[in-house]
C-alpha positions as CSV (number, residue, x, y, z in Angstrom):
1,M,-7.6,2.1,24.2
2,E,-10.2,1.0,26.8
3,T,-11.2,4.7,27.2
4,L,-11.7,5.0,23.5
5,W,-13.7,1.7,23.4
6,V,-16.1,2.8,26.2
7,G,-16.4,6.2,24.6
8,G,-17.3,4.6,21.3
9,L,-19.9,2.4,22.8
10,L,-21.4,5.3,24.7
11,L,-21.7,7.2,21.4
12,V,-23.6,4.3,20.0
13,A,-25.9,4.4,23.1
14,I,-26.4,8.1,22.7
15,G,-27.3,7.5,19.1
16,F,-30.1,5.2,20.2
17,G,-31.3,7.8,22.7
18,Y,-31.1,10.6,20.0
19,L,-33.2,8.6,17.6
20,W,-35.8,7.8,20.3
21,G,-35.8,11.4,21.3
22,R,-37.0,12.2,17.7
23,G,-40.2,10.4,18.3
24,W,-39.5,6.7,17.5
25,R,-41.9,4.5,19.4
26,L,-40.2,1.7,21.2
27,G,-43.3,0.5,23.0
28,E,-46.8,1.5,23.8
29,A,-48.9,1.2,26.9
30,D,-51.5,-1.5,26.5
31,Q,-54.4,1.0,27.0
32,G,-53.5,4.6,26.3
33,G,-50.9,4.2,23.5
34,E,-48.3,6.4,25.3
35,E,-44.7,6.1,24.2
36,T,-42.4,4.5,26.8
37,G,-38.7,3.9,27.0
38,S,-37.3,0.6,25.8
39,P,-36.2,-1.7,28.7
40,A,-33.7,-3.3,26.3
41,Y,-32.1,0.1,25.6
42,F,-31.7,1.0,29.3
43,R,-30.4,-2.5,30.0
44,G,-27.8,-2.2,27.3
45,L,-26.7,1.2,28.5
46,Y,-26.4,-0.2,32.0
47,H,-24.1,-3.0,30.8
48,L,-22.0,-0.6,28.8
49,L,-21.4,1.6,31.8
50,N,-20.4,-1.5,33.7
51,E,-18.0,-2.6,30.8
52,Q,-20.0,-5.8,30.1
53,P,-20.0,-5.8,26.3
54,D,-21.6,-9.3,25.8
55,Q,-24.6,-8.4,27.9
56,A,-24.8,-5.0,26.3
57,L,-24.7,-6.6,22.9
58,D,-27.6,-9.0,23.8
59,A,-29.7,-6.0,24.9
60,F,-29.0,-3.9,21.8
61,L,-29.8,-6.9,19.5
62,D,-33.2,-7.0,21.2
63,V,-33.7,-3.3,20.5
64,A,-32.8,-3.8,16.8
65,R,-35.4,-6.6,16.6
66,V,-38.1,-4.3,18.0
67,E,-37.3,-1.2,16.1
68,P,-35.9,-1.5,12.5
69,E,-35.0,2.2,12.3
70,T,-32.1,1.6,14.6
71,V,-30.2,-0.3,11.8
72,D,-27.6,2.5,11.3
73,V,-26.7,2.7,14.9
74,H,-26.7,-1.1,15.0
75,L,-24.2,-1.1,12.1
76,A,-22.0,1.4,13.9
77,L,-21.8,-0.9,16.9
78,G,-20.8,-3.8,14.7
79,N,-18.1,-1.7,13.0
80,L,-16.8,-0.6,16.5
81,F,-16.4,-4.3,17.4
82,R,-14.6,-5.0,14.1
83,R,-12.1,-2.1,14.6
84,R,-11.3,-3.6,18.0
85,G,-10.7,-7.0,16.5
86,E,-13.6,-8.5,18.3
87,M,-14.7,-10.4,15.2
88,D,-17.2,-12.8,16.9
89,R,-19.2,-9.9,18.2
90,A,-19.1,-8.0,14.9
91,L,-20.2,-11.2,13.0
92,R,-23.0,-11.7,15.4
93,I,-24.4,-8.2,14.9
94,H,-24.2,-8.3,11.1
95,R,-25.6,-11.9,10.8
96,N,-28.5,-10.8,13.0
97,L,-29.3,-7.9,10.7
98,I,-29.2,-10.0,7.6
99,A,-31.5,-12.6,9.1
100,R,-34.1,-10.0,9.9
101,P,-37.3,-10.2,7.7
102,N,-38.6,-7.2,5.8
103,L,-35.2,-5.4,5.9
104,P,-35.0,-3.0,2.9
105,R,-32.8,-4.1,0.1
106,H,-30.3,-1.3,0.5
107,L,-29.9,-1.9,4.2
108,R,-29.5,-5.6,3.7
109,D,-26.8,-5.0,1.1
110,H,-25.0,-2.7,3.5
111,A,-25.2,-5.2,6.3
112,L,-24.0,-8.0,4.0
113,Y,-21.1,-5.8,2.9
114,Q,-20.1,-5.3,6.6
115,L,-20.3,-9.0,7.1
116,G,-17.9,-9.5,4.2
117,L,-15.5,-7.0,5.8
118,D,-15.7,-9.0,9.1
119,Y,-14.7,-12.2,7.3
120,Q,-11.9,-10.3,5.4
121,K,-10.4,-8.9,8.6
122,A,-10.6,-12.3,10.3
123,G,-8.6,-13.8,7.4
124,L,-11.5,-15.9,6.2
125,L,-11.0,-14.8,2.6
126,D,-13.1,-17.6,1.0
127,R,-16.2,-16.6,3.1
128,A,-15.5,-12.9,2.4
129,R,-15.3,-13.6,-1.3
130,Q,-18.5,-15.5,-1.2
131,V,-20.3,-12.7,0.5
132,F,-19.0,-10.0,-1.8
133,T,-19.7,-12.1,-4.9
134,E,-23.3,-12.5,-3.7
135,L,-23.6,-8.7,-3.5
136,V,-22.2,-8.2,-6.9
137,E,-24.4,-10.8,-8.5
138,G,-27.4,-8.9,-7.0
139,N,-26.1,-5.5,-8.1
140,R,-23.1,-5.5,-10.5
141,D,-22.6,-1.8,-9.8
142,Y,-22.1,-2.2,-6.0
143,L,-18.7,-0.6,-6.1
144,P,-17.5,-1.3,-2.5
145,A,-18.0,-5.0,-3.0
146,V,-16.2,-4.9,-6.4
147,E,-13.3,-3.1,-4.7
148,A,-13.2,-5.7,-1.9
149,L,-13.1,-8.5,-4.4
150,T,-10.3,-6.7,-6.2
151,E,-8.3,-6.5,-3.0
152,I,-8.8,-10.1,-2.2
153,A,-7.7,-11.2,-5.6
154,E,-4.6,-9.1,-5.3
155,Q,-3.9,-10.4,-1.8
156,E,-4.1,-14.0,-3.1
157,R,-2.0,-13.0,-6.2
158,D,-4.9,-13.9,-8.5
159,W,-3.8,-11.3,-11.0
160,E,-6.2,-12.3,-13.8
161,G,-9.1,-12.0,-11.3
162,A,-7.7,-8.6,-10.1
163,L,-7.6,-7.3,-13.7
164,R,-11.2,-8.5,-14.2
165,W,-12.5,-6.7,-11.1
166,R,-10.5,-3.6,-12.0
167,K,-12.1,-3.5,-15.4
168,Q,-15.5,-3.6,-13.7
169,T,-14.5,-0.8,-11.3
170,A,-13.4,1.3,-14.3
171,R,-16.8,0.7,-16.0
172,I,-18.6,1.8,-12.8
173,Q,-16.5,4.9,-12.2
174,G,-16.0,5.8,-15.8
175,N,-12.2,5.9,-15.6
176,R,-9.4,3.4,-15.5
177,E,-5.9,3.3,-13.9
178,P,-3.4,2.6,-16.6
179,L,-0.4,2.4,-14.2
180,T,-2.1,0.0,-11.9
181,E,-3.1,-2.3,-14.8
182,S,0.5,-2.2,-16.1
183,L,2.0,-3.0,-12.7
184,I,-0.4,-6.0,-12.4
185,H,0.8,-7.3,-15.8
186,C,4.3,-6.7,-14.4
187,E,3.6,-9.0,-11.5
188,M,2.7,-11.8,-13.8
189,A,5.8,-11.1,-15.9
190,A,8.0,-11.2,-12.8
191,E,6.5,-14.5,-11.8
192,A,7.1,-15.9,-15.3
193,L,10.8,-14.7,-15.2
194,T,11.2,-16.5,-11.8
195,R,10.0,-19.7,-13.6
196,T,12.3,-18.8,-16.6
197,D,9.2,-18.8,-18.8
198,L,10.6,-16.1,-21.1
199,A,7.8,-16.3,-23.7
200,K,5.1,-15.7,-21.0
201,A,7.1,-12.9,-19.5
202,Q,7.5,-11.2,-22.9
203,Q,3.7,-11.5,-23.5
204,R,2.9,-9.9,-20.2
205,L,5.4,-7.1,-20.7
206,R,3.8,-6.3,-24.1
207,R,0.5,-5.9,-22.3
208,A,2.1,-3.9,-19.5
209,F,3.5,-1.4,-22.0
210,G,0.2,-1.4,-23.8
211,A,-1.6,-0.4,-20.6
212,D,1.0,2.3,-19.8
213,P,4.0,2.9,-22.0
214,T,5.7,4.9,-19.3
215,C,5.7,2.2,-16.7
216,V,9.1,2.0,-15.1
217,R,8.8,-1.5,-13.7
218,A,8.0,-2.8,-17.2
219,S,11.3,-1.3,-18.4
220,I,13.1,-2.8,-15.5
221,L,11.7,-6.3,-16.2
222,S,12.1,-5.9,-19.9
223,G,15.8,-5.3,-19.4
224,Q,16.1,-8.3,-17.1
225,L,14.3,-10.4,-19.7
226,Q,16.8,-9.4,-22.4
227,S,19.7,-10.1,-20.0
228,L,18.4,-13.6,-19.4
229,K,18.3,-14.1,-23.2
230,G,21.9,-13.1,-23.3
231,N,21.2,-9.8,-25.2
232,D,23.0,-7.3,-23.0
233,R,22.8,-4.5,-25.6
234,K,19.0,-4.6,-25.6
235,A,19.0,-4.9,-21.8
236,V,21.1,-1.7,-21.6
237,R,18.7,0.0,-24.0
238,E,15.7,-1.0,-21.9
239,W,17.3,0.2,-18.6
240,Q,18.5,3.5,-20.1
241,R,14.8,4.2,-20.9
242,I,14.3,4.7,-17.2
243,V,16.3,7.9,-17.3
244,D,13.5,9.5,-19.4
245,Q,10.6,7.8,-17.5
246,D,11.5,8.3,-13.9
247,P,15.2,8.6,-13.2
248,E,15.2,8.0,-9.5
249,H,14.1,4.3,-10.2
250,L,17.5,3.8,-11.9
251,V,18.9,2.9,-8.5
252,L,16.9,-0.4,-8.7
253,V,18.9,-1.6,-11.7
254,L,22.1,0.4,-11.7
255,D,24.3,-2.6,-10.6
256,E,22.8,-4.7,-13.4
257,L,23.2,-2.0,-15.9
258,V,26.9,-1.5,-15.0
259,A,27.5,-5.2,-15.2
260,A,25.9,-5.4,-18.6
261,Y,28.2,-2.6,-19.9
262,H,31.2,-4.6,-18.6
263,R,30.0,-7.8,-20.3
264,L,29.8,-5.9,-23.6
265,G,33.3,-4.5,-23.0
266,E,32.0,-0.9,-23.4
267,E,33.7,0.8,-20.4
268,E,34.0,4.1,-22.1
269,A,30.3,4.1,-23.0
270,L,29.6,3.3,-19.4
271,R,31.7,6.2,-18.1
272,R,29.9,8.5,-20.5
273,F,26.5,7.3,-19.4
274,L,27.4,7.8,-15.7
275,R,28.7,11.4,-16.3
276,E,25.7,12.4,-18.4
277,T,23.2,10.9,-16.0
278,L,25.0,12.6,-13.0
279,A,24.8,15.9,-14.8
280,E,21.0,15.6,-15.0
281,A,20.4,13.8,-11.6
282,S,18.2,15.8,-9.2
283,H,17.7,13.2,-6.5
284,P,20.6,13.0,-3.9
285,G,20.1,9.2,-3.5
286,L,20.5,8.6,-7.2
287,Y,23.4,11.1,-7.3
288,A,25.3,9.2,-4.6
289,D,24.8,5.8,-6.3
290,L,26.0,7.1,-9.7
291,A,29.0,8.8,-8.1
292,A,29.9,5.5,-6.3
293,H,29.9,3.6,-9.6
294,L,31.9,6.4,-11.3
295,A,34.5,6.2,-8.5
296,R,35.0,2.5,-9.4
297,E,35.3,3.3,-13.1
298,V,37.6,6.3,-13.1
299,G,38.9,6.6,-9.5
300,A,37.8,8.6,-6.4
301,G,39.4,11.9,-7.6
302,E,36.9,12.7,-10.4
303,A,34.0,11.1,-8.5
304,L,34.8,13.3,-5.4
305,E,34.4,16.4,-7.6
306,E,31.0,15.2,-8.7
307,V,30.0,14.6,-5.1
308,E,31.1,18.1,-4.1
309,R,28.8,19.5,-6.8
310,G,26.0,17.3,-5.5
311,L,26.5,18.6,-2.0
312,L,26.2,22.2,-3.3
313,A,22.7,21.3,-4.5
314,H,21.8,19.0,-1.5
315,P,23.9,20.1,1.5
316,G,21.8,18.1,3.9
317,S,22.1,14.7,2.2
318,A,23.5,12.1,4.6
319,E,24.1,9.8,1.6
320,L,26.3,12.4,-0.2
321,V,28.1,13.3,3.0
322,G,28.9,9.6,3.5
323,S,30.1,9.3,-0.1
324,F,32.3,12.3,0.3
325,V,33.9,11.0,3.5
326,G,34.5,7.6,1.9
327,M,36.1,9.0,-1.2
328,W,38.1,11.5,0.8
329,K,39.5,8.7,2.9
330,D,40.5,6.8,-0.3
331,L,42.5,9.8,-1.6
332,R,44.1,11.1,1.6
333,P,45.9,9.2,4.4
334,E,44.0,9.2,7.8
335,T,46.7,11.1,9.7
336,G,46.7,13.9,12.1
337,A,43.6,15.8,13.2
338,C,41.6,14.9,10.0
339,G,42.1,11.2,10.6
340,E,40.9,11.5,14.2
341,V,37.8,13.4,13.0
342,L,37.0,10.7,10.5
343,E,37.3,8.0,13.1
344,V,34.6,9.8,15.1
345,V,32.3,10.7,12.2
346,Q,32.4,7.5,10.2
347,P,30.5,5.3,12.7
348,Y,27.7,7.8,12.9
349,L,27.4,8.0,9.1
350,D,27.4,4.2,8.9
351,T,24.6,4.0,11.5
352,A,22.6,6.7,9.7
353,R,22.8,4.9,6.4
354,A,22.1,1.5,7.9
355,G,18.9,2.7,9.5
356,L,17.6,4.4,6.4
357,S,14.2,3.4,5.0
358,R,15.1,4.1,1.5
359,F,11.6,4.1,0.1
360,A,8.4,5.8,1.3
361,C,4.8,5.9,0.1
362,S,3.8,9.3,-1.2
363,Q,0.2,8.7,-0.1
364,C,0.3,7.4,3.5
365,G,4.0,7.7,4.5
366,F,4.7,4.0,4.9
367,R,8.5,3.4,4.8
368,S,10.4,0.4,3.6
369,G,14.0,-0.6,3.1
370,H,13.3,-2.1,-0.3
371,M,11.0,-1.2,-3.2
372,Q,7.4,-2.4,-3.1
373,W,5.2,-1.7,-6.1
374,K,2.0,-1.9,-4.0
375,C,2.0,-0.1,-0.7
376,P,1.2,-2.7,2.0
377,Q,-0.4,0.0,4.2
378,C,-2.7,2.1,2.0
379,R,-2.9,-0.7,-0.7
380,R,-2.2,1.7,-3.6
381,W,0.0,0.9,-6.6
382,G,3.1,2.7,-7.7
383,T,3.2,5.1,-4.7
384,L,6.6,4.2,-3.1
385,R,9.4,6.7,-3.9
386,L,13.1,6.9,-3.3
387,Q,13.8,9.0,-0.2
388,A,16.5,11.5,0.4
389,A,18.5,10.9,3.6
């Protein structure tokens, strides 16, 4: 890390030298007007080579005050400090730039945006919001600041604010993100369900479906809302919709769906649903979950046949192998050589399944043991998918 840090600072220093090499005048002789090197630059370079970042920073700040054309390199140095988590130094650089008189508007806006990022990374969200809002008030089409305000609103769970900023983003870019809007409405619906505010939840779910009729989470929450109302038949209908929307997400509500069928006393309809969904299932994780429920409903014999068919399609699935071993043990006594093999294999299967990160982001690869509707790493909505193990 230190090598990268020193290398980055040296690149900044080289940037200064390159710009001066193109003919920028950093000083003139009193009489003849000859260009001379900047003492501040060489002093800064000396401190960089001696790993004295504070002294180097002082020197380069002096350079920036003398020569406005070094603003880009100045910003690069500030960003380097921020990436290292040295927020005091990054803030000092960006505040220095903003305080400079006669700085062109576009450069001041950029420096102000970098200052907002400093505050945001430091966790000072109120100050960051204030800076980004100032930028947007001066230029309502300044997209980076609008996106930063959106992220802050979502981080603070200010969903109304997030929707407002996303609407502004859509106006600037000329396109909207229906799924993201729907998922934000779902966040508000989920919070209302937690408070048992069913009317508010229903209102938000209508808006979620209005933004994106295919939103799986809206169907999940809609089924949970009907279940809380005591209407299991409608709940089952909402959850069954997931099979047509995005069937792998059925794993998120399969236990609730099965329980609702049992409360309705419709075991035969449940068994038919499980068989039909198994016949169409293409994801080994969903296949294993469906087969496990079928085993509880009709016994391990029929379910084992389904798992065998699943293994033909997905021979490398640890989940299906685990299901097969478990059902095989239920049907056959663990005697002789087979029993000894199972005793050896079973702990490895249990360990493999226990360590499985069941969901992963399709954009950045972030992995999680539970479903998250917004990836905490790349900050995108609706990108986590069920993984095959």
